[in-house]
C-alpha positions, 0 to 999 in steps of 0.5 A, spaced: 955 102 396 961 099 398 964 106 401 958 105 406 959 102 413 956 095 413 951 097 419 949 103 414 949 099 408 944 094 412 940 100 414 939 102 407 937 095 404 932 095 410 929 101 408 929 100 401 926 093 402 921 096 407 919 102 402 918 096 396 914 092 401 910 098 402 909 100 395 907 093 393 902 093 399 899 100 397 899 098 390 895 091 391 891 093 397 889 100 395 890 102 388 889 095 384 882 094 387 880 101 385 883 100 378 878 094 378 872 098 380 874 103 375 874 098 370 867 095 372 864 102 372 867 104 365 864 098 363 857 100 366 858 107 363 859 104 356 853 099 357 848 105 359 851 110 354 849 105 349 842 104 352 841 111 352 844 112 345 838 106 343 833 110 346 835 116 343 835 113 336 828 110 338 825 117 340 828 119 333 824 114 329 818 116 333 815 119 327 817 114 322 814 108 327 807 112 328 806 113 320 808 106 319 803 104 324 798 108 321 799 105 314 799 098 318 792 100 321 789 102 314 792 096 311 788 091 316 782 095 316 782 094 308 783 086 309 778 086 314 773 089 309 770 082 307 771 079 315 764 077 318 761 082 322 754 084 325 748 080 324 752 073 322 746 070 318 745 076 314 752 077 313 753 070 310 746 070 306 748 076 303 755 075 301 753 068 298 747 071 294 751 076 291 757 072 289 752 066 287 749 071 282 754 070 277 754 062 277 747 060 275 748 053 274 750 052 281 743 051 285 744 052 292 737 051 295 739 050 302 744 055 307 745 053 314 745 057 320 752 060 321 755 058 328 760 062 331 766 059 335 773 060 337 778 060 331 780 052 330 784 054 323 790 057 327 791 056 334 791 062 338 788 067 333 785 073 335 779 073 331 773 068 332 770 064 326 763 062 323 761 056 320 755 054 315 753 049 311 751 049 303 747 044 300 745 044 292 746 041 285 751 043 280 755 040 274 762 038 276 766 043 273 761 049 275 762 047 282 769 047 281 770 054 278 765 056 284 769 053 290 775 056 286 773 063 285 769 063 292 776 062 296 780 067 291 775 072 292 774 071 300 781 070 302 778 070 309 773 064 308 775 057 306 771 051 303 771 045 308 768 038 308 766 038 301 762 032 299 759 030 292 754 024 290 751 023 283 744 026 282 742 023 276 743 025 268 740 031 266 736 032 259 743 034 255 746 027 258 751 030 263 751 028 270 749 033 275 752 032 282 749 033 289 754 037 294 754 039 301 760 043 304 761 047 310 764 054 309 768 057 315 769 064 315 773 069 320 769 074 324 771 080 328 771 078 335 766 084 337 761 081 332 
């Protein structure tokens, strides 16, 4: 550059500076925004590819899901076998009659009419509930065994509001109790 005359040298420096400015301008005005758009597009493509892969995996699991759903439906039907349905009075009467057959020392002369309402045991539960009252007499241990066995045999039923009062001494010297209890049972929504 020392051999060039100063005018030519200044022109060459000017051309080099203008070229560098033009290259920087092209880079910052055209190439860099396009690179940014390409980066965003690459991220979007990656995101959509991942979503597509998830959909493909879900489609592959369709058979497994169908089989699992069928098994769950069958399990639900088995669990609903002792849920109240149909004529609720007949269901309550027959259920209690069949269960009480094994408890001769528990006398239940009075069984109330079942009333149906929304489930208040668990809020927002999709089943309805029925409630009916029982009154009778029994010995303390027999009544406790009756209540315990009833709730264990019928997991969809609960004994609530149980009250006991002395009924008086029996001929054997043991004291009988008068009891009153409410039974709450789940009922299928369409019953």
